[in-house]
C-alpha positions in Angstrom: 33.3 -37.1 -54.4 30.3 -38.0 -52.3 30.1 -34.4 -51.0 29.7 -33.1 -54.5 27.0 -35.7 -55.2 25.1 -34.5 -52.1 25.4 -30.9 -53.2 24.2 -31.7 -56.7 21.2 -33.4 -55.1 20.3 -30.0 -53.4 21.5 -30.8 -49.9 23.4 -28.4 -47.7 25.8 -29.0 -44.8 24.8 -27.6 -41.4 28.0 -26.6 -39.7 26.7 -26.6 -36.1 24.6 -29.7 -36.3 27.1 -31.5 -38.5 24.3 -33.0 -40.7 23.2 -32.7 -44.4 19.8 -31.1 -44.9 17.5 -30.1 -47.7 16.4 -26.5 -48.2 14.1 -25.7 -51.2 15.1 -22.8 -53.4 13.5 -19.5 -52.3 12.9 -20.8 -48.8 13.6 -18.2 -46.1 13.6 -18.9 -42.4 11.6 -16.6 -40.1 13.9 -17.0 -37.1 16.9 -18.9 -35.9 16.2 -22.3 -34.5 18.2 -23.3 -31.4 16.7 -26.7 -30.9 18.6 -29.9 -31.0 18.0 -32.4 -33.8 15.9 -34.5 -31.5 13.7 -31.5 -30.7 13.3 -30.6 -34.3 12.5 -34.2 -35.3 9.7 -34.3 -32.7 8.3 -31.0 -33.8 8.4 -31.5 -37.5 8.5 -35.3 -37.9 11.5 -37.3 -39.1 11.9 -39.4 -42.2 14.9 -41.7 -42.1 16.8 -42.8 -45.2 18.0 -46.3 -45.8 20.9 -46.9 -48.1 22.7 -50.0 -49.3 26.1 -48.2 -49.1 27.1 -47.6 -45.5 30.1 -45.4 -46.3 30.0 -42.2 -44.2 31.6 -38.9 -44.9 33.9 -37.6 -42.2 32.6 -34.5 -40.4 34.5 -31.3 -40.9 35.5 -29.3 -37.9 
């Protein structure tokens, strides 16, 4: 239910980092990033999201 809503909003699931992320249509990566989420947040900046609903989706393994 929530998974489908996230997909509809244009988010994708990153299997290795176990996080949802946004990738614009037509975007292509130039190389594979091996950095951690903290490294990427420092490099590109981080914008947190606050919600009123604290329900979390279980991570798939």
